[in-house]
C-alpha positions as CSV (number, residue, x, y, z in Angstrom):
1,M,25.5,10.4,-45.0
2,R,28.0,8.1,-46.6
3,K,31.7,8.4,-46.2
4,A,34.6,6.8,-47.5
5,I,38.4,7.3,-47.0
6,F,41.6,6.0,-48.6
7,F,44.5,5.3,-46.8
8,R,47.7,3.1,-46.7
9,L,49.7,0.7,-44.8
10,K,53.5,1.0,-43.7
11,P,55.4,-1.7,-45.6
12,G,55.0,-5.1,-44.1
13,A,52.2,-3.8,-41.6
14,A,49.1,-5.7,-43.3
15,A,49.2,-8.7,-41.1
16,E,49.5,-6.6,-38.1
17,Y,46.8,-4.3,-39.2
18,T,44.3,-7.3,-39.6
19,R,45.3,-8.6,-36.2
20,R,44.6,-5.2,-34.7
21,H,41.2,-5.1,-36.3
22,A,40.4,-8.8,-35.3
23,E,41.1,-7.5,-31.5
24,I,39.0,-4.2,-31.4
25,P,38.0,-3.5,-27.8
26,D,34.2,-3.7,-26.9
27,E,34.7,0.0,-25.7
28,M,35.8,1.0,-29.0
29,R,32.9,-0.6,-30.8
30,I,30.5,1.0,-28.2
31,L,32.1,4.3,-29.0
32,L,31.7,4.1,-32.7
33,R,27.9,2.9,-32.1
34,E,27.4,5.9,-29.8
35,A,29.0,8.3,-32.5
36,G,26.5,7.2,-34.8
37,Y,28.7,5.1,-37.1
38,R,26.9,2.2,-39.1
39,N,27.9,-0.2,-41.8
40,Y,31.6,0.4,-41.1
41,S,34.0,-1.7,-43.3
42,I,37.5,-1.7,-44.2
43,W,38.9,-3.2,-47.4
44,R,42.3,-4.0,-48.1
45,F,44.2,-4.5,-51.4
46,E,48.1,-5.2,-50.5
47,D,49.0,-2.0,-48.7
48,R,46.1,0.1,-49.6
49,L,42.8,0.5,-47.5
50,F,39.4,1.6,-48.3
51,A,37.0,2.5,-45.4
52,Y,33.3,3.0,-46.0
53,F,30.8,4.1,-43.3
54,E,27.5,5.8,-42.9
55,L,26.5,8.3,-40.2
56,D,23.8,10.7,-39.5
57,D,25.7,13.8,-38.2
58,E,29.3,14.2,-38.9
59,E,29.5,16.9,-36.3
60,K,28.1,14.9,-33.5
61,A,30.5,12.0,-34.5
62,S,33.7,14.2,-34.5
63,K,32.8,15.7,-31.2
64,I,32.3,12.5,-29.5
65,L,35.3,10.7,-30.7
66,G,37.5,13.9,-30.4
67,S,36.6,13.8,-26.7
68,S,37.2,10.2,-26.0
69,E,40.4,8.9,-24.4
70,V,39.6,5.3,-26.1
71,Y,39.6,6.8,-29.4
72,K,42.7,8.9,-28.9
73,K,44.4,5.5,-27.6
74,W,43.1,3.5,-30.5
75,R,44.3,6.2,-33.0
76,R,47.7,6.2,-31.6
77,W,48.0,2.5,-31.8
78,M,46.7,2.1,-35.5
79,E,49.2,5.0,-36.3
80,E,52.2,2.6,-35.7
81,V,50.9,0.6,-38.8
82,V,49.1,3.4,-41.1
83,A,51.5,5.3,-43.5
84,V,51.8,8.9,-43.0
85,D,53.1,11.1,-46.0
86,P,55.8,13.9,-45.4
87,N,53.1,16.7,-44.9
88,G,51.2,14.5,-42.2
89,E,48.4,13.4,-44.2
90,K,47.2,9.7,-43.4
91,E,43.7,9.7,-44.9
92,W,42.0,11.1,-47.8
93,P,38.2,11.4,-48.1
94,M,36.8,10.1,-51.2
95,E,34.0,11.6,-53.2
96,L,31.1,9.5,-54.3
97,V,30.7,9.3,-58.1
98,F,28.1,6.7,-58.3
99,L,25.4,4.9,-56.4
100,H,23.1,2.2,-57.4
101,E,20.3,1.5,-54.8
102,R,17.3,-0.8,-55.0
């Protein structure tokens, strides 16, 4: 399945966000692979972010990530630079409306 998420950065956090992703620990990359994430990319325009990834089993991925201290630590670290709106939302799933495949 294809998944996409929109989110935003806190003001002035773009350089730090980019730096943190340049330093993703190997254990986090291994965890994403074990959870079934493929073709994961994050795109930035100013303070707006768009993430795209593919997975086979969203429930399995959620269980693996949710039980991982590596993931919990990563999320806390990234929440320092990602904007959270007043009701606690920080990620908005997107709906696929067009796909052109070969």
